C-alpha positions as CSV (number, residue, x, y, z in Angstrom):
1,M,-3.4,-5.4,12.4
2,A,-0.7,-6.7,10.1
3,S,2.9,-5.9,10.9
4,I,4.6,-3.4,8.6
5,D,7.7,-5.5,8.7
6,K,5.9,-8.2,6.7
7,Q,7.2,-8.0,3.1
8,T,6.5,-9.8,-0.1
9,E,9.2,-12.2,-1.3
10,D,10.8,-9.8,-3.6
11,P,9.6,-6.2,-3.3
12,R,11.6,-5.2,-6.4
13,T,9.7,-7.6,-8.7
14,G,6.3,-7.3,-7.0
15,E,6.1,-11.0,-6.2
16,G,3.6,-11.9,-3.4
17,T,-0.1,-11.7,-2.8
18,D,-2.3,-8.7,-3.3
19,G,-3.5,-9.3,0.3
20,D,0.1,-8.9,1.6
21,S,0.4,-5.5,-0.1
22,K,-2.9,-4.2,1.2
23,A,-2.2,-5.5,4.7
24,I,1.3,-3.8,4.7
25,T,-0.2,-0.6,3.4
26,E,-3.0,-0.6,6.0
27,A,-0.6,-1.1,8.9
28,A,1.8,1.6,7.6
29,L,-1.0,4.1,7.3
30,F,-2.2,3.4,10.8
31,E,1.3,3.8,12.1
32,A,2.0,7.0,10.3
33,F,-1.3,8.8,11.1
34,G,-2.0,7.4,14.6
35,G,-5.1,5.3,13.7
36,I,-8.6,6.0,14.8
37,R,-7.3,6.7,18.3
38,G,-5.1,9.5,17.0
39,M,-8.1,11.0,15.1
40,V,-10.2,10.9,18.2
41,E,-7.5,12.5,20.4
42,T,-7.2,15.4,18.0
43,T,-10.9,16.0,18.0
44,V,-12.0,15.5,21.6
45,P,-10.2,18.5,23.2
46,G,-11.9,20.8,20.7
47,L,-15.2,19.2,21.6
48,V,-14.6,19.8,25.3
49,F,-13.7,23.5,24.5
50,V,-16.8,24.3,22.5
51,L,-19.0,22.3,24.9
52,I,-17.8,24.2,28.0
53,Y,-17.7,27.5,26.2
54,T,-21.3,27.0,24.9
55,I,-22.5,26.4,28.5
56,N,-20.7,29.1,30.5
57,R,-19.0,31.4,27.9
58,D,-15.8,31.4,29.9
59,I,-12.8,31.2,27.6
60,H,-10.3,30.5,30.4
61,I,-12.1,27.5,31.9
62,A,-12.9,26.0,28.4
63,A,-9.2,26.5,27.3
64,I,-7.7,25.0,30.4
65,A,-10.1,22.1,30.4
66,A,-9.3,21.3,26.7
67,L,-5.5,21.6,27.3
68,S,-5.7,19.4,30.5
69,L,-7.6,16.7,28.6
70,S,-5.0,16.9,25.8
71,V,-2.2,16.4,28.2
72,L,-3.9,13.5,29.9
73,L,-4.4,11.8,26.5
74,G,-0.8,12.4,25.7
75,I,0.3,10.8,29.0
76,A,-2.1,7.9,28.3
77,R,-0.2,7.3,25.0
78,L,3.0,7.0,26.9
79,A,1.7,4.3,29.3
80,P,1.9,1.5,26.7
81,K,5.2,3.0,25.4
82,D,3.7,4.6,22.3
83,T,5.7,7.0,20.3
84,L,6.3,10.5,21.5
85,K,5.0,11.8,18.1
86,H,1.6,10.3,18.7
87,A,1.6,11.1,22.4
88,F,2.2,14.8,22.1
89,S,1.5,15.9,18.5
90,G,-1.9,17.1,19.5
91,V,-0.9,18.7,22.8
92,F,1.2,21.5,21.2
93,G,-1.6,22.5,18.9
94,V,-4.1,22.6,21.7
95,A,-1.6,24.6,23.8
96,F,-1.1,27.2,21.1
97,G,-4.9,27.5,20.6
98,A,-5.6,27.8,24.4
99,V,-2.9,30.5,24.9
100,F,-4.0,32.4,21.9
101,A,-7.7,32.4,22.9
102,M,-7.0,33.4,26.5
103,M,-4.6,36.2,25.5
104,S,-6.8,37.6,22.8
105,G,-10.1,37.2,24.6
106,D,-11.7,35.7,21.5
107,A,-12.8,32.1,21.7
108,K,-12.6,31.7,18.0
109,N,-8.8,32.0,18.2
110,F,-8.7,28.7,20.0
111,Y,-9.2,27.1,16.6
112,L,-7.1,29.4,14.5
113,P,-3.6,27.7,14.9
114,G,-5.1,24.4,13.8
115,M,-6.9,26.0,10.9
116,L,-3.7,27.7,9.7
117,Y,-1.8,24.4,10.1
118,T,-4.5,22.6,8.0
119,L,-4.4,25.3,5.3
120,G,-0.6,25.2,5.2
121,L,-0.6,21.4,5.0
122,A,-3.1,21.5,2.1
123,V,-0.8,23.9,0.2
124,A,2.2,21.7,1.0
125,Y,0.5,18.6,-0.3
126,I,-0.5,20.2,-3.6
127,A,2.8,22.1,-4.2
128,T,4.9,19.0,-3.6
129,A,2.7,16.9,-5.8
130,I,3.1,19.5,-8.6
131,A,6.9,19.6,-8.0
132,G,7.1,15.8,-8.4
133,V,8.2,15.2,-4.8
134,P,4.8,14.4,-3.2
135,L,4.8,15.1,0.5
136,L,3.0,11.8,1.3
137,G,5.9,9.9,-0.2
138,L,8.3,11.8,2.1
139,I,6.1,10.9,5.1
140,L,5.5,7.2,4.3
141,G,8.7,6.3,2.5
142,P,10.6,5.7,5.8
143,V,7.6,3.8,7.2
144,F,7.6,1.4,4.3
145,K,11.5,1.2,4.5
146,E,11.7,2.4,0.9
147,N,12.9,6.0,1.7
148,L,13.1,7.9,-1.6
149,S,13.5,4.9,-3.9
150,W,10.0,5.6,-5.2
151,R,11.2,8.7,-6.9
152,K,13.5,7.1,-9.5
153,R,13.2,3.3,-9.2
154,N,9.5,2.8,-8.6
155,P,7.4,5.1,-10.9
156,G,4.2,3.3,-10.0
157,R,4.5,4.3,-6.4
158,L,5.5,7.8,-7.4
159,R,2.2,8.1,-9.3
160,A,0.3,6.7,-6.3
161,Y,2.0,9.1,-3.9
162,T,1.2,12.0,-6.2
163,K,-2.5,11.0,-6.5
164,A,-2.7,10.6,-2.7
165,S,-1.0,13.9,-2.1
166,W,-3.5,15.6,-4.4
167,A,-6.4,14.0,-2.5
168,W,-5.1,15.1,0.8
169,G,-4.5,18.6,-0.4
170,L,-7.9,19.1,-2.0
171,I,-9.8,17.6,0.9
172,L,-7.9,19.8,3.4
173,L,-8.5,22.9,1.1
174,A,-12.2,22.1,1.1
175,K,-12.2,21.8,4.9
176,S,-10.4,25.2,5.1
177,A,-13.0,26.7,2.7
178,I,-15.7,25.8,5.1
179,L,-14.0,26.9,8.3
180,F,-12.4,30.2,7.5
181,P,-15.6,32.0,6.5
182,L,-17.1,30.8,9.9
183,Y,-14.0,32.2,11.6
184,W,-14.4,35.6,9.9
185,W,-18.2,35.9,10.0
186,G,-19.6,33.3,12.4
187,D,-19.5,33.1,16.1
188,A,-17.3,30.8,18.3
189,T,-19.9,28.2,19.0
190,Q,-20.8,27.8,15.3
191,L,-17.1,27.5,14.4
192,G,-16.4,25.1,17.2
193,W,-19.2,22.7,16.4
194,V,-18.5,22.7,12.7
195,K,-14.8,22.1,13.3
196,V,-15.6,19.2,15.6
197,A,-17.9,17.7,12.9
198,L,-15.1,18.1,10.3
199,G,-12.4,16.5,12.6
200,I,-12.6,12.9,11.7
201,P,-14.5,12.4,8.3
202,P,-12.0,14.3,6.1
203,M,-9.1,12.4,7.7
204,L,-10.8,9.0,7.2
205,L,-11.6,9.9,3.6
206,S,-8.0,11.0,3.0
207,V,-6.5,7.8,4.6
208,Y,-9.0,5.6,2.7
209,L,-8.1,7.2,-0.7
210,T,-4.4,6.8,0.2
211,W,-4.9,3.1,1.0
212,I,-6.7,2.6,-2.4
213,F,-3.9,4.3,-4.4
214,L,-1.1,2.6,-2.6
215,S,-2.7,-0.9,-2.4
216,K,-2.9,-0.8,-6.2
217,A,0.7,0.4,-6.7
218,P,3.7,-1.8,-7.0
219,P,5.2,-3.0,-3.6
220,P,7.8,-0.7,-2.0
221,I,11.5,-1.4,-2.6
222,N,13.0,-2.2,0.8
223,V,16.2,-0.2,0.6
224,I,17.1,-1.1,4.2
225,A,17.1,-4.8,3.3
226,E,19.1,-4.0,0.2
227,M,21.8,-2.2,2.2
228,E,21.9,-5.0,4.8
229,A,22.3,-7.5,2.0
230,E,25.1,-5.5,0.5
231,E,26.9,-5.3,3.8
232,E,26.5,-9.1,4.3
233,A,27.9,-9.7,0.8
234,K,30.9,-7.4,1.5
235,K,31.6,-9.3,4.8
236,A,31.4,-12.6,3.1
237,A,33.7,-11.5,0.3
238,A,36.2,-10.2,2.8
239,A,36.1,-13.4,4.8
240,S,36.7,-15.6,1.8
C-alpha cells in the first residue's frame, strides 16, 4: 500500500504521474475507512448474532456473544498500535444494539441503531452535497492534508467530492430501503441475514466509486506543506 505522505512534485499545479495520484487516493481511502479489515469487523458481530439467534432463539446469548467478539476485535486492533477510531468504532454500535435488543426483548432491535445510523449518514451525504460542502470532503480533506482548500481553491476536487458524496448517499439510501421494510414486516432472522449480506458490498461499491472520482480529480493542495514553507520563509527572512 502506498503511503499517503507521498505527494506529487507540485500539488497546486498537478505535476506528477497519474499513478502517483491513484496510489495516494487508494491509500487515503483505506486509512479513512479502515480497509477490508474494517469492513469485516463491522459485519462479523452481526453474523455471529444472527447465527446464534437462528440456532437457539436466545437474544441474551446472541447479543453477549456479538458484543464480546466486537470487543476482542477492537483489542486486536490495538495490538499493532492501530488507531482508536478503527479499534472501537464498531464496538459502540454493537453495544447499543445488544443493550437495545436485550432490554426490548426483540432481536430485530439489535440491528436498529446501525440502521438508523446508516439512514442518517445517507441523508447527511446528500444534504451536504446539495449545500456545496460535501461530507466526504470534510472527512478526507485532513487525510489528504488539504483540509478545506478544495472548497475555493480546487474546484475539480470539489466536484469529485460532491459526486462521491452523492454516490455514498444514494447507495446507503438504497440499503436502508431494503432493510427497513424487513424490520417492520419481516422476522429477526430474515433481517439479520440480509443485513449481513449487505454489510460489505455497498461499502466496497462506495469506496470504489470514490476512488474513481478522486483519482480523476486534480491532486490535493497540501496546505500543511504550504504553512510549513511559509514558516520557514519567515524564519529565513528574520535571520537575514
